[in-house]
Structure formats: C-alpha cells, structure tokens
Backbone as JSON Lines, residues from 0, in Angstrom:
{"i":0,"aa":"M","n":[98.6,18.03,21.34],"ca":[97.74,17.62,20.25],"c":[98.23,18.29,18.97]}
{"i":1,"aa":"A","n":[98.54,17.51,17.98],"ca":[99.13,18.02,16.74],"c":[98.12,18.76,15.87]}
{"i":2,"aa":"G","n":[96.87,18.4,15.93],"ca":[95.86,19.04,15.1],"c":[94.72,18.09,14.8]}
{"i":3,"aa":"L","n":[93.72,18.61,14.21],"ca":[92.55,17.81,13.86],"c":[92.85,17.01,12.61]}
{"i":4,"aa":"H","n":[92.61,15.71,12.69],"ca":[92.83,14.84,11.54],"c":[91.53,14.14,11.19]}
{"i":5,"aa":"I","n":[91.04,14.39,9.99],"ca":[89.83,13.74,9.52],"c":[90.25,12.59,8.61]}
{"i":6,"aa":"P","n":[89.83,11.37,8.94],"ca":[90.2,10.24,8.08],"c":[89.67,10.44,6.66]}
{"i":7,"aa":"P","n":[90.46,10.07,5.67],"ca":[90.04,10.26,4.27],"c":[88.74,9.56,3.92]}
{"i":8,"aa":"I","n":[88.39,8.5,4.62],"ca":[87.15,7.78,4.3],"c":[85.94,8.68,4.5]}
{"i":9,"aa":"W","n":[85.96,9.56,5.51],"ca":[84.83,10.47,5.74],"c":[84.74,11.52,4.65]}
{"i":10,"aa":"L","n":[85.86,11.97,4.17],"ca":[85.86,12.94,3.07],"c":[85.3,12.3,1.8]}
{"i":11,"aa":"W","n":[85.69,11.07,1.54],"ca":[85.16,10.36,0.37],"c":[83.66,10.1,0.51]}
{"i":12,"aa":"C","n":[83.22,9.74,1.71],"ca":[81.78,9.52,1.93],"c":[80.99,10.79,1.66]}
{"i":13,"aa":"G","n":[81.48,11.93,2.13],"ca":[80.81,13.2,1.88],"c":[80.76,13.53,0.39]}
{"i":14,"aa":"A","n":[81.87,13.29,-0.31],"ca":[81.92,13.56,-1.74],"c":[80.95,12.65,-2.5]}
{"i":15,"aa":"I","n":[80.85,11.4,-2.09],"ca":[79.94,10.47,-2.76],"c":[78.48,10.86,-2.52]}
{"i":16,"aa":"V","n":[78.15,11.28,-1.32],"ca":[76.77,11.69,-1.03],"c":[76.4,12.93,-1.85]}
{"i":17,"aa":"I","n":[77.28,13.91,-1.91],"ca":[77.01,15.12,-2.7],"c":[76.92,14.76,-4.18]}
{"i":18,"aa":"G","n":[77.82,13.92,-4.66],"ca":[77.79,13.5,-6.06],"c":[76.52,12.74,-6.4]}
{"i":19,"aa":"A","n":[76.08,11.85,-5.51],"ca":[74.85,11.1,-5.75],"c":[73.65,12.03,-5.8]}
{"i":20,"aa":"F","n":[73.62,13.02,-4.93],"ca":[72.53,13.99,-4.94],"c":[72.49,14.76,-6.26]}
{"i":21,"aa":"L","n":[73.64,15.23,-6.71],"ca":[73.7,15.99,-7.97],"c":[73.32,15.13,-9.17]}
{"i":22,"aa":"I","n":[73.78,13.89,-9.2],"ca":[73.43,12.99,-10.31],"c":[71.95,12.67,-10.28]}
{"i":23,"aa":"G","n":[71.39,12.46,-9.09],"ca":[69.95,12.2,-8.98],"c":[69.12,13.37,-9.47]}
{"i":24,"aa":"Q","n":[69.53,14.58,-9.12],"ca":[68.81,15.76,-9.59],"c":[68.92,15.9,-11.1]}
{"i":25,"aa":"F","n":[70.08,15.56,-11.64],"ca":[70.28,15.69,-13.07],"c":[69.39,14.72,-13.84]}
{"i":26,"aa":"F","n":[69.27,13.48,-13.4],"ca":[68.45,12.5,-14.11],"c":[66.96,12.72,-13.91]}
{"i":27,"aa":"R","n":[66.61,13.41,-12.84],"ca":[65.2,13.68,-12.61],"c":[64.67,14.71,-13.6]}
{"i":28,"aa":"R","n":[65.4,15.78,-13.78],"ca":[65.05,16.83,-14.74],"c":[66.34,17.36,-15.34]}
{"i":29,"aa":"P","n":[66.82,16.78,-16.43],"ca":[68.14,17.13,-16.94],"c":[68.29,18.6,-17.33]}
{"i":30,"aa":"G","n":[67.35,19.15,-18.05],"ca":[67.48,20.54,-18.49],"c":[67.42,21.51,-17.33]}
{"i":31,"aa":"R","n":[66.46,21.29,-16.45],"ca":[66.3,22.18,-15.3],"c":[67.5,22.09,-14.36]}
{"i":32,"aa":"A","n":[67.98,20.89,-14.1],"ca":[69.1,20.7,-13.19],"c":[70.35,21.38,-13.74]}
{"i":33,"aa":"T","n":[70.56,21.28,-15.03],"ca":[71.74,21.91,-15.63],"c":[71.69,23.42,-15.45]}
{"i":34,"aa":"W","n":[70.54,24.02,-15.71],"ca":[70.43,25.47,-15.56],"c":[70.56,25.9,-14.1]}
{"i":35,"aa":"V","n":[70.0,25.12,-13.18],"ca":[70.11,25.45,-11.76],"c":[71.57,25.39,-11.32]}
{"i":36,"aa":"I","n":[72.28,24.35,-11.74],"ca":[73.69,24.22,-11.37],"c":[74.51,25.37,-11.96]}
{"i":37,"aa":"L","n":[74.29,25.69,-13.22],"ca":[75.03,26.8,-13.84],"c":[74.69,28.14,-13.18]}
{"i":38,"aa":"R","n":[73.41,28.34,-12.85],"ca":[73.01,29.58,-12.16],"c":[73.68,29.68,-10.8]}
{"i":39,"aa":"N","n":[73.69,28.57,-10.05],"ca":[74.31,28.58,-8.73],"c":[75.81,28.82,-8.81]}
{"i":40,"aa":"I","n":[76.46,28.27,-9.81],"ca":[77.9,28.5,-9.98],"c":[78.15,29.96,-10.3]}
{"i":41,"aa":"A","n":[77.3,30.57,-11.14],"ca":[77.45,31.99,-11.46],"c":[77.25,32.85,-10.22]}
{"i":42,"aa":"I","n":[76.25,32.5,-9.41],"ca":[76.03,33.23,-8.16],"c":[77.22,33.05,-7.23]}
{"i":43,"aa":"G","n":[77.79,31.85,-7.2],"ca":[78.99,31.6,-6.39],"c":[80.15,32.45,-6.84]}
{"i":44,"aa":"C","n":[80.32,32.62,-8.14],"ca":[81.39,33.49,-8.66],"c":[81.19,34.92,-8.18]}
{"i":45,"aa":"V","n":[79.96,35.39,-8.26],"ca":[79.66,36.76,-7.83],"c":[79.91,36.91,-6.33]}
{"i":46,"aa":"L","n":[79.52,35.91,-5.54],"ca":[79.74,35.99,-4.1],"c":[81.23,36.0,-3.74]}
{"i":47,"aa":"V","n":[82.02,35.16,-4.41],"ca":[83.46,35.14,-4.14],"c":[84.08,36.47,-4.55]}
{"i":48,"aa":"L","n":[83.68,37.02,-5.68],"ca":[84.19,38.32,-6.1],"c":[83.77,39.42,-5.13]}
{"i":49,"aa":"A","n":[82.54,39.34,-4.59],"ca":[82.09,40.34,-3.61],"c":[82.91,40.26,-2.33]}
{"i":50,"aa":"V","n":[83.2,39.03,-1.89],"ca":[84.04,38.88,-0.69],"c":[85.43,39.45,-0.96]}
{"i":51,"aa":"N","n":[85.98,39.21,-2.14],"ca":[87.29,39.76,-2.46],"c":[87.26,41.28,-2.57]}
{"i":52,"aa":"W","n":[86.16,41.84,-3.06],"ca":[86.04,43.29,-3.17],"c":[86.01,43.93,-1.79]}
{"i":53,"aa":"V","n":[85.18,43.37,-0.89],"ca":[85.12,43.89,0.47],"c":[86.42,43.56,1.2]}
{"i":54,"aa":"G","n":[86.97,42.4,0.95],"ca":[88.2,41.99,1.59],"c":[89.41,42.81,1.19]}
{"i":55,"aa":"A","n":[89.34,43.52,0.06],"ca":[90.46,44.36,-0.35],"c":[90.71,45.46,0.68]}
{"i":56,"aa":"Y","n":[89.66,45.91,1.34],"ca":[89.81,46.94,2.37],"c":[90.35,46.36,3.67]}
{"i":57,"aa":"L","n":[90.19,45.06,3.86],"ca":[90.62,44.39,5.09],"c":[91.86,43.52,4.88]}
{"i":58,"aa":"H","n":[92.43,43.6,3.69],"ca":[93.6,42.78,3.32],"c":[93.29,41.29,3.44]}
{"i":59,"aa":"F","n":[92.14,40.89,2.9],"ca":[91.7,39.5,2.9],"c":[91.35,39.11,1.47]}
{"i":60,"aa":"H","n":[91.75,37.91,1.08],"ca":[91.53,37.46,-0.29],"c":[91.18,35.98,-0.3]}
{"i":61,"aa":"L","n":[90.09,35.63,-0.99],"ca":[89.77,34.22,-1.24],"c":[90.26,33.88,-2.65]}
{"i":62,"aa":"P","n":[90.86,32.73,-2.82],"ca":[91.27,32.35,-4.18],"c":[90.05,32.17,-5.06]}
{"i":63,"aa":"F","n":[90.15,32.64,-6.28],"ca":[89.05,32.53,-7.23],"c":[89.38,31.41,-8.2]}
{"i":64,"aa":"N","n":[88.76,30.24,-7.99],"ca":[88.97,29.09,-8.85],"c":[87.66,28.3,-8.93]}
{"i":65,"aa":"P","n":[87.58,27.29,-9.78],"ca":[86.32,26.55,-9.92],"c":[85.82,25.93,-8.61]}
{"i":66,"aa":"L","n":[86.72,25.45,-7.77],"ca":[86.31,24.82,-6.53],"c":[85.63,25.81,-5.6]}
{"i":67,"aa":"T","n":[86.18,27.0,-5.44],"ca":[85.54,27.99,-4.57],"c":[84.22,28.47,-5.16]}
{"i":68,"aa":"A","n":[84.15,28.61,-6.48],"ca":[82.89,29.05,-7.11],"c":[81.8,28.0,-6.95]}
{"i":69,"aa":"V","n":[82.14,26.73,-7.14],"ca":[81.14,25.66,-6.99],"c":[80.72,25.53,-5.53]}
{"i":70,"aa":"T","n":[81.67,25.63,-4.61],"ca":[81.34,25.56,-3.18],"c":[80.39,26.68,-2.8]}
{"i":71,"aa":"A","n":[80.71,27.89,-3.22],"ca":[79.84,29.03,-2.91],"c":[78.51,28.91,-3.62]}
{"i":72,"aa":"G","n":[78.5,28.39,-4.83],"ca":[77.26,28.26,-5.58],"c":[76.32,27.21,-5.03]}
{"i":73,"aa":"I","n":[76.86,26.08,-4.62],"ca":[76.02,25.0,-4.11],"c":[75.56,25.3,-2.68]}
{"i":74,"aa":"L","n":[76.46,25.8,-1.85],"ca":[76.13,26.01,-0.45],"c":[75.63,27.41,-0.14]}
{"i":75,"aa":"G","n":[75.83,28.36,-1.04],"ca":[75.35,29.72,-0.83],"c":[76.14,30.46,0.24]}
{"i":76,"aa":"I","n":[75.43,31.24,1.05],"ca":[76.08,32.04,2.1],"c":[76.83,31.15,3.1]}
{"i":77,"aa":"P","n":[76.27,30.01,3.54],"ca":[77.06,29.15,4.42],"c":[78.34,28.64,3.76]}
{"i":78,"aa":"G","n":[78.32,28.45,2.44],"ca":[79.53,28.05,1.73],"c":[80.58,29.13,1.75]}
{"i":79,"aa":"I","n":[80.16,30.38,1.57],"ca":[81.1,31.51,1.65],"c":[81.68,31.59,3.05]}
{"i":80,"aa":"A","n":[80.81,31.44,4.06],"ca":[81.29,31.47,5.45],"c":[82.28,30.34,5.71]}
{"i":81,"aa":"A","n":[82.01,29.16,5.14],"ca":[82.93,28.04,5.32],"c":[84.27,28.3,4.63]}
{"i":82,"aa":"L","n":[84.23,28.9,3.44],"ca":[85.48,29.23,2.75],"c":[86.29,30.26,3.53]}
{"i":83,"aa":"I","n":[85.61,31.26,4.09],"ca":[86.31,32.27,4.88],"c":[86.9,31.64,6.13]}
{"i":84,"aa":"A","n":[86.11,30.81,6.83],"ca":[86.62,30.14,8.03],"c":[87.79,29.23,7.71]}
{"i":85,"aa":"L","n":[87.7,28.51,6.6],"ca":[88.79,27.62,6.2],"c":[90.05,28.42,5.89]}
{"i":86,"aa":"K","n":[89.88,29.53,5.19],"ca":[91.03,30.37,4.86],"c":[91.68,30.92,6.14]}
{"i":87,"aa":"L","n":[90.88,31.39,7.07],"ca":[91.41,31.93,8.32],"c":[92.04,30.83,9.17]}
{"i":88,"aa":"W","n":[91.47,29.63,9.14],"ca":[91.99,28.53,9.94],"c":[93.31,28.01,9.38]}
{"i":89,"aa":"V","n":[93.4,27.88,8.07],"ca":[94.6,27.32,7.45],"c":[95.74,28.35,7.45]}
{"i":90,"aa":"M","n":[95.4,29.6,7.24],"ca":[96.44,30.62,7.11],"c":[96.77,31.36,8.4]}
{"i":91,"aa":"V","n":[96.6,30.7,9.52],"ca":[96.91,31.35,10.81],"c":[98.38,31.51,10.97]}
C-alpha cells in the first residue's frame, strides 16, 4: 500500500462547508463575527508560539504562517493537536 490518498473532491467539499459557515456567521452579525475571527486568529498565533516554545526543548517546530494560525484559531486545541499530528505524520 503506497499511502493514504484522499480524493481532492473531499478536500474541496470540506473547504466549501467551512467557508459557507464563516460567510453565514459574517452576514448574521458582521461586526461581532469579524472580532471573533480576529480574536481566534490571535489566540491561534499564541498557541502556535507556545507549542514552538515548548517544542524548543524537544527539538520540535511548527511552521508559523497564516494557515497554521487560522487553523489553530478556528479549531482551538484540537487544531493544534491536528497540526502536531500532521507534522509528525508528514515528517517521518
């Protein structure tokens, strides 16, 4: 078995569902949704930096970019766990 292959259609479906949810929240309460999204992204930045700070002792590093910050911000602790698992899975 060469590896797990996820068809691109499923990835697009997931992206569309998440995008529709975010757009729906934005049109429901534009000001509140904007602040919640910005707050969550800021929290995601802090979480990624915290993982990198602790990971410095374990020789582990997550890339710090907008995608990781948004993932951690929207998903919270499960998002950080997913980023760590993805990093460990890809970099074996």
